[in-house]
N, C-alpha and C positions, 0 to 999 in steps of 0.2 A: 452407460456406454451405448453408442450408436449401433454397434454390431456385436451380437452375442450368439454363442452356440446354444442351440436348443438341446438340453440334456434330459428333459422329461420324456421317459420311454413311452408314456401314454399319449403323447402328442403325435399327430400325423406328420408334423414337421421335425420329428426327432432326428438329430444328426445334421440338420440344416442350420444355416446362419440367418438369424433374425436381424432385419434392418429397420430401425426406428429413428427417423430424423425429424427434428422439430426446429428448423432454422428460424432466426429472427429476420423478418422482412419489414422494413419501414417501422420498426419499433413494436411489431406484433409477432407473436409466435405462431408459425404455421404448422398445423397438425396434419402430418402426412400419414396416410394409412400404412400399416406395417406390411413389409414385403419380406420374402424369403429367397435365399439363394443356396445352391448345393455346395459351393466352395467359398472360402474366405475371399479369394481373388475376385470372384463374381460379385460377392457381397459389397466389396469396396467400390467396384465400378458402378453398381446399382445405387449405392449411397450417393455418389457424386451426381448421377443423373437425377435423382430425386431432389437433391438440393438445388441443382440448376433449374429444374422445372418449377420448383417453389418460388425461386427468385424471379423467374420469368412470368410469374402470375398464373401458373397452371392451377386449375380449379380441382383440387383433389376431392373436395366434398361433393362436387357435381358428378364426378366420375363414380362415386359410390351410390348415386341416386338410381332408383329403378327406372328403366327405360319407359315403362308405361306412364309413370308420373311425370317424368321430364318432358316426354313428347306431348302429353295432353296440355301441360302448362304452356309449352311453346306454341302449340296450335291456338289455344285460347288467347294468348298475347297477340298473335298475328291478326286474329279476328277483331280484337279490341282496337288494333291500329288501323282497322278497315283496309287491309291490304288486298283482300280477295273479293271477287264477285260472289253472288249467292251460289252459283253452280260450282265454282272452285272450292268454296267453303265446304259444300257437301262432299266433294271428292276427298278433301283432307280429313273430314270427319269419318269417312269410311276407312281410310288408312289408319286413323286412330283406333277405330273399333277392331281392326284386324291385329294391330299391335297388342292391344289389350288381351285379345283372345289367344294369340300364339306366342307371346313373349312374357308370360307371367313369371315373376321372380328373376328376370334378367336385368342385371345392373349395367349401367353405361360402360363401365370398365371391362365388362364381359362381352361387349358387342364387337366381336371380331368377324372376319369373313365367314367363318364356319357357322356362327350363330345366325347371320343373315341368310346364308344358304339354307339352313334348316328351316328358318321362318318361311321363305318364299316357296320352298319345295312342299312344306306342309300345307300351305295355302293352295297351291296348284293341285296337289293330290286330293285334298279334301273337297275342293270345289269342281274338280274335273274341268278346269278352265284351260283356255288356249294360251300357249306361250309364244307370243309374237310381238313385234313392234306395235305400239299403241294399244296393246291389250291391258287388262286390269292389272295383271302381274307386273307389266312394264311400268305402269303408272305408280304402283306401290313402291317399286324400287327407286324410281325417279324422285318421289317425294321423300323417301327415307334418306336418300343421298343429299337432297337439299337441306334437310334437318341436320344431318351429321356434319355437313360442311360448316355449319354455324358453330359447332363445338371443336372443330379441328384447330389444334394448336392452343386450345384453352382448357378443354376438359379431356380430349382424346388427342393422340398423336396424329392419327390419320383416319379419314372416313373409312368404315368397313364396307361401304358400297362404292365400288369403282365406277368409272365411266363404262358405258356399254355393258351394264350389269347383266343383262339377259345372256349375252354371249359368255360372260364370265361364270355365271352360276348354272347354266344349262348347256348340255351337249347339243350339238347341231341337230342330232336326230331326235331331240326332245322338243325342238322348236317347230312351229308351223309357219307356212308361207302366208303372207298377208293376201287376203282375197282382193283381186283387182276390182276397179270400178267398171261397171258396164257402160258402154257408149252406144247410143242408138244409131242405127244407120240412117241415112237421109230418108229412105222410104219409110222406115219405122216411125221417124219423127213426123213426117208428113201425115201418115195414117193416124198417129196419136193426136195431132192437132185437128185433123178433120173430124175425128170422133168427138172431141171436146166441143168444137163449134156446132156440130149437129145437135149435141145434147143441150147446149146453152140455148139454142133456138127453140127447142121443143119443150123443155122442162120449165116449171114454175120457178120464179126468182129464188125462192129459199133452197131449191135443190141444185142451183147452178153456181153457188158461191165457191165450192171446192173446185169445180171444173174450170171456172174462170181463173182461179188462183194457179192451177196447174198450167193453164195456157200462158199466163204471164210469166211463170217460171221457165216454161219451155222456150220463150223468146229472149228472156233477160239473164237466166242463170243465177238469179238472186238466191241467197240462203233462205231456207224456210222461215227462220226467225225474222228476216227482213220482209218477206212476203206478208207475214202476219201483221206487221206494224204499218203496212202501206196505207196512206191516206189519199183521198182524191186530190188534195192540194200538192201531192208529190209529183203529179204529172206536169211536166214543163217541156218547152221546146229547146232543142240544142242544134243549132245550125240547120234549121228546117226540118228536124226529125223529133218525134215525140219520144221522150225518155222519162225515167223516174229519177228525181233528185231526192236521195234518201239520207236520213241521219238518225234513224231509230231502229230498234229491233225489240222482239218480244221474248221474255223468258217464261217458258211453261212451268218449270219447277216452282218459281216464286209467284207466278200469275201476275207479273208486272211488266211494264214497258221499261226497258233499260235506260232509255234516254240517250243512247249512243249506239254506234255500230260496233261490231266485234273488235275488241282491242283498240278502240279509238276513243279520243277525248269527246266529251260532250260538246256538241256544236259542229263537229267535223262532219262533212257530207261527201258524197260521191255521186256521180251520174252512172246510170246503168247503160248497157247496150240499147240501141233504139228498138222500139216496138213498131209493128206494122200499123198502117192506117186502119185496117180492118179491126185489129185488136183495140185500138184507141176508140173507135166508134162503138164497139161492143161494151167497153167500160162505161162510156157515156150513157148508153141505153140502160145498162145495168144500174147506173147511179140513180136514174129517175125511178126505176122499178123498186130499188132498195128503199128509197126514201118513202115511197107510197106504202110499202109493206111495213116498215118500221112504225109509221104513223098509225096504220090500221090495227096493229097488234100492241100499240102503246109501249113500244120498246125504246131503248136509248142508244144513241150513237154519238156520245159527246166528243169523241176524238175524230169523228168523220172518217172512220175506218172503211176501207173498200171491202175487206173480207170479214165483216162482222158475222158472228155465228148466228145465222137466222134460223137454223133447224133446232137449236137448243135455246129456248127462251130464257132459261136461267142464266146461261152464259151471256146472252145478248143483253139482258137487263144490267149485267155487271160491266157491259162494254167490252167484253172479251172477243177475240177473233176465233176463227176456226182452229182446230188442233192440227198438229203435224201428223198425228196418227190418222186422222180422217183424210188428209192429203195422200199419205203413203198407201192407205188401203185403196183409195180410189185409183191411184196410179197403177197399183198391181192388178186391180180388176180390169182396167182398160187394156193394159199390156197383154193380159191373158186373152182378152176378146179379140185383139187385133193380131195376135200371133207373134208377139215379141219373144224371141228365143235368147235368153240371157245366159244359157249354159251353166246354170247354178249360181251365177253371180247375183247379189242382192239387187232388187229394184226398189229404189226409194226416191224421194225428191232430189237427193244428191245425184241420182242418175241424170236428171235433167241439167243440173249444174255442170256436171262433168261433160255432158254432151255439148252444152253451149260453149264451155271452155275449149273443147277440141275443135268445134266449128270456128270459133274466133281465131284459133291458131292458123287457119287457112289464109287469113288476111296477111300474115307475115309480120305484122307489127305486134310483137308480144308485149311491149310496154303498154300499148293501148288496151290490149285484152286483159292483162293483169290489173290494170287500173280500174277498168269497168267492172271487173268481178270482185274487186276489193281485196286483192292479195298482193304480196310482194312478188317480184318477178321470179325469184327462186322457188317460192311455194307454188306459184302458178305452173311453172314448168314441171315441177316434181309431181304434183297431184292432179292437175286438171288437163294436161295435154296428153291424150292417149291415142294409140293407133286407131285410125278410122276403120270401122267394120265393113270394108268393101273389098277385101281380098288383096293379094299382092301378085296375082298372076301376071298382070301387065308389066309390073316392075321387074319380075323375074325374067320375062321375055326380053325386056330391054337389056337386062344384065347379060344374058347369054349372047346378045348380039354385039357386045362391046369388043 
């Protein structure tokens, strides 16, 4: 019989109705896991649902699999298919590690919203981490949702991770506000660039690589990974102005050049905002000094990199560029010396990118600005156009006179 009453008093399901269906689908018997219902009417309804699912190709065996095993096999398969970059692969491996740590013994069929809520709260509480958009907790939920969506309608009825999962699993008072990006004032940027130029003029060539990189970034707003991959051959003219024509970036985790720009195909390129003639001349002078230094120290620069790591001979012999950490440390040090007050906001190379993006917005042509920074118009407007740090007193005066 498909439905039977459990009469064994030692069973935890005593008094319930046992549903065991094994329908024939395409000549094969489908083994559906046993289910239980409190009444015969509910059992009959559940019986029909199980038969319908089996005929629709629902994977009952997969639903009985452990989440840790299923998730690991899925991640391994995506890597075999070469779907992700090295950095993205490492991110998924971290999620896999957290699933193994916090979801031991959890089967796919047991993965409901309560189970996911427990998982993410356990992670946040144990790691004392921030709960905000783009945080690690947010990334874990996004990746789990991506995985569960592949099972939806096949192994599970609905993904246990909804859209806007952070808002669903955490109260508003448990979430943190995303720290905004700091934008340098015009005076701060001029002081920053003046300090860099003075240092480059006074210091030996091996001590000016990072300073020159920061100067380039302050005028172009390139990503740090793009700065690291810059070659002397990237300098070209565009309607009478010196610009960089870039098509490569550097990955520090893998210590390799990507061969493409962020989220772009191999061979795609873009032009940067123009650089001043002063900066162009400084780069040409640096080129000669760098060549002489590399020859004198028996180093290598097979890719003709502008920002070859001259202070670390081990990295230089491998043809590696300066590190992002060295750039960030130098930027913080200089900002401290010239009195930049960021009011607790982080100061990194992306401070220069955001500053450049905001300055480009003054031109009024946002399509040009987003194109030169390498972003879509929507991303450019959302992340790189910030209020200028020059006060709003004049605007408020004008408003009161209306």
